[in-house]
N, C-alpha and C positions, 0 to 999 in steps of 0.2 A: 504493500500500500505506500502510496505517496505521502512522506512524512509533512511534506507542505500542504496538508489539507485540512478542511474542516467540513462536517456535515452540512448538507442543505437543510433549511427548515421546511417541512411540508405543509403546503397550504394549496387550495383549490384556485386554480387560474381564474382571475377576473379582470376585465379591462376597465381601463381608467375611466372611459366614458360610462360605463355601468356604474362606478362608485361613485362619480359624481352625482348619477341620476337616483343613487339610493339617498344621498346626503341630502338632495332637493327635497325628496320625500319626506324625511325624517326631521329636518329642520330648516324649512324653506325659506325663512327670514334670514338665517346666519349669513354673514359675509363672507363669500368667496375670494373676491378680488378688490383692489383697491390700486388706483394710480392717480396721484394728484387729488382732483375734486371729485373723480368718477369712483364709483364702488357699484358692483352688483352682488345681490345675495345669490345662493346657491339655486334658488328657484328660477332666478332671473337669468342666470349662467345656462342653467339646464335649457330652458325655453330659446334662449339665444343659440344653443348647440344645435338643438332641432332644427331652427331655421337655418342655419348653415348648412348641415346635412341635408336638409330638402333641397336647398338651393343647387348644391353640387350634383345632386341626383338629377336634379330638373335638367341641369347643363349637361347630361350625360356623361359625368364622371364615376368610374366603377370602382367596386372594390378592389383593393392591391394596386389601384394606380395611384399617381402622387399629383400632389398641389405644392407650387412653393410658394414662400412669404418672405417679405424683407423690409424690415421696418423698425424703429423703434418700439422699447417695450411700451405696451398700452393694454387696456382692457380687452380691445376688440381683437388684439393679436392672438391673445390666450383664447377668447370664444372661437375665432377661426380655428386655430390648431387642434381645441377639444372636438369641434363641431365636425372637422374632417374625419377624426378619429371614429366619430361614431359612426359615419358613413363607411367605415373601412378602409379610408383612403390615408395613403401615407403623407407625411409632410416633410418638406425640405425647407427648412429654415435657413436663409442667406445672410450674411454679413452685409449690412448696409455701407460699410467701408471698402468693400470690394470694388474694383474698376467696373466700369460697364460693360467691357468686354468678357471680364472674370462672370460677372452676374448672369449675362447671357449664356454663357458656356455650362455654367451650372444647371441653369433651368432647362436647356436643351439636355444636359447630361441625364438631368433627374426623369426626363420623359413628361414633365409636369403638364398636367392637361389644363391648368389655370394659374395664373401667376398673380398675386396680390402684393401690392408694394405700397409704400408711403407715396404721397402724389409726386414728390420732387423725383424720385426714383421711376416711378411709372413715366414721368414725362421724358426722362433720360432715355428710358428703352423703347418709347413710342416707335422709334422708328426702327428699331433691330428686326431684321428678317428672322423668319422661322420661330418666333415666340409665341406662345399660345396667348389667348385673350389675356390682357391685364386690368385689374379691377384695384382702384385706388384703396388701400386700408384704411385711410383718414378720411374725414370729412363726409359728405352726404353720399359719396358714390358708393360706399360700403354697403350704408342702410338701403340704398336703391336696390343692391343686388340682392340682398338677404330675400329669402322666402318670406310670403306676409307672416304676420302674428299670428301665433296659434298653428302653424305648420308643422306637419310632422313627418320625419323621413319613413321611409320603408325600412323596416328592421333587417339589419345584417349581422350574420353569424361571424364573428371574428375568431380566427384561430390565433394559438400562441405563436405560431411560425410566420402570421401575415406582418408585412412591413409597418412599423410604427411610424418611424421617421428616418431620414436620410440626412446625416450630419456631414456637411462638407468641410473635412479638415486637411488644410494644405501642411500643418505643421511646420516645419522649416523647409519643407522641399520646393515650396511655391507652386506646386502641381495639384491643384485640388481634387480629393477623392470624395464620393459619396460613399458614406460608409451605411449601410443599410442594417438598421437595428428593429428587430423585431418586438412583438408585444411581449413575448415572454422574457425578454431582456429588461423591459421596464416594470413587468411584474417582478423580477428578481430584486430590482432596485424598491421597489415598496417593500418586499418581504424583508430587506436587510435594515430597511429603517425602522423597523417596530419598537426597537428598545429605545429609541432616541426623543420619546417623548412629544411626538407630533400626535396631534387629535384636535377636537373641536373647539379647545381655548387657544390653541397655536397661531402665533402670528410669525409668519416667514418673511424676511424682508430681502427681497430678489435684487441684487445690486449689481449682478453681472448681466450681460446679453442674454436676451432668449433665444439667439440661434446656436447659442454655447451649449454644448452636452453638460458643461458644468454647472449651470442654471437648471436645466432640466432634471438633474442628479438631486436637486432639492425640492424643485418646484412641483414635480410629479408626486413625491409623497405627501407635500402639504396638501395637495386637493383630494389625492386618495384617501387621507386621513380624516378630512372634513375641516382643514383648519383654514385660517385666511392668508392669502398671499399679498403683500404690499410689492408693487412693481415700483423701480426705481430706473427711469429711462437713461439716467447718465449718472455715472458715480462722480460723487463729490464728497469729502470726508465729513464737512461740517453739516451738509444735508443729510448725510446718511445718520450721523449721530443725532441730529433733530428728529428725523423719522423714526427712529429707533427709539427714542423716548417717548415721541406723540403717541405711537401704537402698542408700546410696551412690548415690543418685539421678543420674541421668544427664540427664534431660530433664523440663522442666516448662514449662506454659503459664500464664502470669500476667498479670492486667490492670496497668495501670500504678499504681493505689493500692495493690497488694499490694506490687509493686516498692518502692514509696516506704515503707511501713510494715515491710517487711523490714529494708531498708537503716538505717531509723531506730531499730531494735531495739538497745538499747545491748549486747546480747549477739550482736550479727550476726558481729563477728570473731572469736568465740570457737570457731565452727563451720568444720571443714574440708570445704568444698565443692568440693573439687577433682576429684571424679568427674564434675561436670557437663561434658557434651559440648556441650549447646545448649538454651537457653532461647528462649521464644517470648513475644511480647506482641501483643495486638489488643483492639478492642471500645471503646477510649477513646483520647482524644489522649495521646501519649508525649511528653513533652519531650525536646528535645536534652540539657538538662542532666542529667535523670534517665538517660537512656541512657547518657550519658558516666559517669555515677557507678556505674552497673550493670557496664560494662566494665571501669572501674577497679578495682572492689573485689569481682567475683564470677567466679570462673573459668569458662571454656567460653565458646562463640558467643551470640550475641544475635540473633534474626531477629524483625523485626517484620512483620506482616502488615495491611495495609490493605484491607479489602474490607466487603461487606455480607454478612448473612445470607443475603439473596436471592440472592447468587452476583453474577455480572456483571463479573467480573474480579477480580483480586488484584495488588496491588503488593507488593513484598518487599525490605526492606531488611536486607541482612547488615550489621548495624551493627558487627561485628568487623573487617569486612573494607572498609567505607565509612566509616570515621571522619570525614571531611569533609563527609558527606553526612546527618549525625544531624537535621539541621532538616527533612529530608523524610521521606517513608513509602516509599521506594525507586522501583524500576522494575517496570514490568509483569512478572507471574511467567508461567511456560510456559503458552502458550495464550492468553493475556490480552490485550484490547485495550482502548485507551479512547481517547475524544475528550473535548473540552470543548466545551460548548455554552454559546450565548447565551440570554438572557431570552426571545428570542422563538424558540429551538428550533433556530436554525441552528448549524451546527458550525463552530467556529472554525477558521481556516486553521492548518495545522501551524507551529510556530514563533511563533505569535502571542503578544506579551508580556501579552494582554489575559486576565484570569481569567475561568473560565466554570464552569458546571456540570459535574461529572465525571459521563460514563457509561460504563457497560464491558459486554464481553461476554468468555464464555469458556466452555471445556466444562463447568466447573461453575456453572450456573445454574438457578435454582428454574423449576420447571414454571408457578407462579403462585401468587396468594394463593387460599388453597382455599375456593371457593365463593364468591369475590369476584370476578368479572370486570372490574367496572368500576375495582376499586384496582389490578389487574393491568395493565389498560391504562394507567392513569395513570403506573404505575412504568416504563413502557416506552418508548423511543425507537428509532426506525429510522434507518438511514442512507439514502443515496441508491441504493443496491443493494438496499435492502428488509431488510437485516439486522438482527437483534434484539439491543438492548442494555437494561440497567437503569440507571436513573437512581439516582444514589446521594444527591442532595440535598445533596452537598458542593461547596464552591467552591474551586477550585485553579488550579495552575498547573504546567507542565512546564519544566524547566530544559533548556539545551542538550545535558546528557547523558542525557536521558529521565528524570529523577528529577521525583518528583510532590511538590509542597509543597501542603499542605492551608492553606486561610485560614479557612474556618470553614463552618457549616452554613448553607445557604440560607436555611432558615425562622428561623435564629438572627439572623440579620443585622438590624442596626437601622439604620432610614433617620430621620436626624434632620436637620431642616432642609433635604431634598432630598440630603444625602449618605449614601453608604453607610458604615457603621461596622461591623466585623468585630469582634464580643466578645473572640475570640482574641488578637487583637493586644493591647487592654486587658488580659487576663488575662497574657499574657507579661509586659508592663509591671510589673504587681504582683507577679508571681512573682519578678521580679528583686531586690525587696527583700528584705534578709535577715531580717527579720521574718514574711515571709510563707511559710506552709507551702503553703496551696492559695489559690485564688481562682476566680470564677466573676462573670460580667457577663451582666445581660439588659436587656433594653428595656422601659421603662414609658411609658404614654401621657404626652403633654406638650402642652398647650394652645399653648405656644408655638412648639416643635420638632416636635410630631407624635409623635415618639418621644425618649427620652434615656437614656442608659446608667446603670445604677446596678452597685454592686457588692456582694459578700459575701465576706468573707475569715475564713479560718482561719490564726491565728497559730502560729508554731513554738512548741514547749512552751518556758516561762521567759521569752517575750518580753513586754515591757511596752508596747509600741507601742500607740498610740490610734488611732481610726478617723480623727480629724481629721488626725492626723498623716500617715497613710497617702493619705489623699484629697489633701492639700496635696502631699505626694512625687509621686504619680502624676499629677496634672493639671500639674505644672510639667513634666513630661517627655513629656506626651500632646499631640497637636495640638489646635488648637484646637476642632475641630469633634468630636473626639473625649472631650473632657472628662468626668469623671464627675459627674452630678448629687448622688450620695449614695456613701456606703460606709458598710457596717455590719460588726462583727464578728459570728462565730458561732462555736459548738462545731465544729459540722460541716456539710458541703453535703448534700443530700440525693442519695443515689446509688441506682441498681439494684443488684441482687445481683452484677452483673457490673461494678460501678465506674463505670458512666456517671453524671456529673452530670444529675440530672434537671432540667432548665432549666425545664420547665413548672411543676413543682413549686416551685423556687426563686422563678418569676416570681409565683407565687399567694401564695407566703410575703411578698415584698415587697409586693404590693399590698393584703395582708391586716393589714401592718403588723407 
């Protein structure tokens, strides 16, 4: 038996739209969604979902087909998403910050039968050839598109393997890939959320974009368990704190850079955050020091999820209960199994001190990359029994207690003079300097060594440290083969909308001078 595994919790599969319908019958007046001054009760949400599902069926969109959405977080965004699911239709939520060409390509790739977008985006794409009908998501156009009040869709029998959504994740490759996630995967997320205090009295503050899997990991359990979701269209530290206090938020999913900015805000201590039951984090490296600061200064529990949008297993660190393991990303969650594999693809033996690429499997796995079977096969690994795992591309090792420590991304590893250098080791050393707020290290070509590491550093506010001082300080503490060839200061690191440092962009900046 795989030692890095935990048993799955048995529960009967139920769809999210069905759960929302149940809450609408049991507590029709309970508020489901808030965004600014707008609010919807569960009864109102359920009725508008019916109107969406009926309208899509009217327009000929069939079960297992897809629609695309692109816009800022808003009540009707969630209404549209949930209504499409009720009709058995998959949703492709797209990033508003993508280029016009990239958006058009993703809509076409998803084979979307209908495209809903904020008015400005709809106008930008109006002349693009080959796109399906475009309906503005904001303003009167959406209301006019809906089926009449009181409309009911034809019932649809949704199977666990039916597509729930297509998440387009370019990661750091720059090539959008549609990750097909089935209803069974989202049901698994609801299952694992049961111990974390979601329920009718919970208030989840959603401050990450709705097109992100990160947000859905928290939003879906919140609605599944009958709580209220407060949507924040654009993250701002002070506005977040004000909303958390006003609505007595109990739950939130944030990425590490958001935790960092909130804790650094000069007014953080002015806000009573004692209503928080649980906070979550995923999507980017979460340093042990930052976890400790969150635990010390912010009431409520803290849970870190490690996994991929593609699925293939989740590790869970309940940081408030496992304070001696903050340097790890936790242990495998319910139903998750992990192996470490060597460069040649062989599984490393259990208990091996050797680091390897992390591969995982669970009830929550993608069906594959939409329309890209070759990429799907490249992302898969099969054990000796023929069971399917997803390759994470991360390098790590398990300790004796089954906790996983991440070392680095496999593709970010620097090979210098024949030695493997993990940028995260160098970044951790730089982060230990009191003047450093953030640091990132990438490899650049070197005639002498093949590759050599260089760093970009963001200073803490008010710091007067120079690049030369930091370079000398770091190299005095790094191993000989790890030493940095260069270090430059910058105002900010290039990041994705959910806080990941974009190493590809950073490397291009470094090489471009």
